[in-house]
N, C-alpha and C positions, 0 to 999 in steps of 0.2 A: 445686883447679885442674882444669878439664875437660880430659881427654886429647884429643889430636888425633883419634883414631879416634871418640871420643864426639861431638865437634863435627861431624866429617865425616858421621856417620850422621844427625845432626839436619838438616844442610844438604842431605841427599840427598832430602828429601821435605817438602813444605809450602810455604807462602807466606812470604817474607821482606819486610822493609820497613826503610826508612831514615827515622827520625823527623826532622822539621825541628828546628832548634835555636831555642829561644825567646829573643827579645831584647826588652828594654825599648825604649820609643820612642827613647831616646838611643843605641840600638845596643849597650848593655851586656848581658851574659848574664843571663837571668832564670831562676834555678834553680827557683823555686817553680812557674813556668809550665811548665818542662820536666818537672819531677817529675809535675805534674798531667796533662800530656800522656801520659806513659808509663803512668800509672795508668789513664787512659782507654782507651788502645790495647791494653794487655796482654790483657784478657779476650777480645778478638776472635780471638786464636789465631795470630798470626804466630809462626813457629817460632824465628826469631832476629831481633833488632833491631840495626841497625848504627848506633851512635852516632858523631857527628862524621864522617858520610860525605858524599857529594856533595850529597844533598838537605839534609843537616845543615850545609852551608856550611863544610866542613873548610877549604877554601881561604881563608876569611876569619878563621879563629880564630887568636888569639895563643896561645903556649904555655900561659899560665895559664888562658885560656878552655878550651883542650883538656882540661886536667886537670880542670877543674870539670865540664865536660860529661860526660866519661867517668865521673867519680866519682859524679855524680848518677844516671846511667844504671845503673851496676852496683849501687849501693845500692838503688835503687828496684825493680829487676827481679830482685834476688837470690832464688834459689830458685824462680823462675817462668819467666823467659825469658833465655836466654844473650845476652850483649852482645858484639858484635864491633865494635872501634873502627877508624875510618879512620886510616891512617898513610901519609905520602907525602913528596914532595919529594926532595932529594938524599939519597944513601944514608945518610950519618951522621945527618942529621936524621930520616929515616924510622926508623932504628934507635932514636933518642932517643924519638920518639913511641911506638914499639912497646914499649920498655922501660917507659915511663910507663903505658901501657895494661896491661901485664903486672903492674906494681906495684899498680895500682888494682883488679885482679881481673877484667879482661876475659878472655873465653874465647879470643879471637884477634884478629887485625888483618886488615883489608882493605888490601892494599898498593896504594895509588893511584899514578898516574903520577909520574915524577920531575920533570916540568914543563920547559917551554921548550926545553932543549937536546936536539936529536936525537942518537941514540946507535946504534952498531952492535948487532947481535944479541948479540955476545959481551959487550958492556958491559951491556946490559939483563939478561942472564943473571947476570953477576957481581953486579949490584945486588940481584936477587932472592935469590941465594945468600947474600950477606953478611947481608941482613936475616934470612933464615931461621935462619942459624947463630948469630945474636946473641940469638935469642929462644927461650924454652921453650914459649911458647903457639903456637897454630896461626896459619898464614899462608894467606890466600886472595889470589891474584894477580888484580888488576883489569886486564884486557887492554883498554886504552883509549888514545885520543889518540896520543901519540908513544912510548908504552911498550907495544909489542906484541911478544909472544914467540912464536916458532915451536915446533911440536910437539916436534921432536927435542931442542932445548935444554931445553924444559920437562921432558921425560922424564929428562934427565940430572940436573937439579936435584932432581926428585922422588926419584930413586934415592939421592941424597946427604942429603936433608933430610926426615926423616919428619914434621916438623911442617908441611910444605907439603901442604895438604889440599884446596885448592879452586882453581877457575879460573872467574872471572866475566868474561863477554865483553860489552864495551860498544862493539864495533866493527861487527859484522854481516858480517864476512868469512866466508861460509859454508864456503868451501874450507878455511880454516885451522881453523874450528871442527870440521869433520868430521875433519881430520887429528889435532887434539888429542884428540878423543873416541876415535878409533880407535887412536891410539898409546898413550894412557894408560889406556884402559879404565876399570875400577873403582878405579884408584889414587886418583882425585880425585873430589870432588863438583863438579858443574857448575851454574853459575847464569847465567841470562839477565840481562843488565844494560843493554840498550839503553834509552834514555829512553822512557817510557811503554811498559813491557815487555809489557803486555797485548796490544798490537797484534801482537807477534811471538810470542806464547806458543805457539800451535798449531804454527807452523813450527819453533820451537826444540825443542819436545817431540818432533817427528819426527826431529830430529837426535840425540836422546838427551840432551837438556837439559830435564828435567822441571820444574825449579825456576826461579823468577825473583823479583826484588824489585819490589814495587809502591810507587810514589810516592803514588798516590791513596789508599792505605791510610791516609795521614795525615789525610784529611778525609772519605772515604766508606769506612770500613773494612768495613762489611757488604757493600757492593757489590764491593769488592776481593776479599773472601773468596768471595762468590757466583761471581764470574767464575773464580777459581782452581779452585773445586770443579767448575765446569762444564767447564773445560779438562781436568782430571784424568779426568772421567767421559766425555769425548768428546761433550759436549752442545753441539753446534754451534748449535742453535737459540737457546740462551740466550746464548752468546758472540757470535753474529752480531747478535742484537738489541742487546746492550750496546755492541758495536763501532759499530753504525750510529747509535744514539741518544745515546751518551755519549763513548766513547773517541775516535772519529774527529773529531767536532766539537771535542773537547777539544784535539786536536792543532792545530786551526786557530788556537786561542788561543795555545798554546805556541809555535807557529812564527812568531808576529808579531814577536818580538824575541829576540835571543840572551840566554840565561840564564833565559828564562821557564819552563823546566822546573822550576826551583826557585821562582821568584816566583809562578807559578800555584798551586803547592801551598800556599804560605803564604797566598795570597788565599783559597783554599778553606777553610783552617782558620778564618779569620775568619768566613766565611759560614755555617759550621755551628756557630758558638758556642764554638769552642776557639781563639781568636786566639793567634798565635805571634809577633806583632810584625813589624817591617819586615825586609826583606832588608838585608844590609850591602853597601856598594859593593865591587866594581864592578857588582853587580847592581842592578836597579831594579824597583820594584813595579809591578803592573798599574795602569793608569789606570781611571777610573770607568766608562768604556764597556766595557772589557774585563772588569772585575769584574762588571758587570751581565750580560754574556754568560755568564760562568761561573756566576753565580747561577741563571740560567735553566736551564742544564744540570743543576745539582744539584737544583733544584726538580722537574724532570721525572722524576727518579729516584723 
């Protein structure tokens, strides 16, 4: 089992990614396709892969799907790339997912939103605390949607729970991000988690958040790594060129419909010869015209 400090050190530098989950055309999990995807992606050098995360359609997975996805990821990447599994929903269900990820050998979990019900800060803190205390493996809090935690409460949980090792921001509240970073210092690893994180990479690095997760790593991994290395080196010429010619036009496709942050990535995998199958409802796939737009962007790379 990887210790919390070991995973925290790994998460503090390098590019991260969330592999899509492979489905057959009937929507059932495709373990062979998923295994092949991980084998293809691993050599490109992502420091951690997040199985059954947002891009991996965690929200659409049944419990047996979840076990299969995490099992394949851990077994395929063992000895090469640590696997962090998504876990979310109401507290007891999130704990159940976390314990299953722990049993299967994941290095940690990404604690995703509790969904639907709004909750006070004290309730969200209790949710995070209970999940942390139920697990031995590491926990990374995903600050997103209706599950947003303030710096002072996060610091209290971190003082009680040594396995709380990371904070991933998917909100873009700069004031709160600065407060979290200044309050907790080096106690946590910090990850940028806004959709199409490359667009925000330079800004978040200036805030003390040098790491982010790349969705496009799923279909243009070499470009994703090139962009990350340019961000780390302060090479604005390279990042500006890729923003203008690829990432900002990509956002125009992503923003056409809700949920396209995932659908667009799955379309990309088909276009580069590593198809991952359709998205599951309630998401919908890109139409033919949108797929052609994406193909044009990829071809220009």
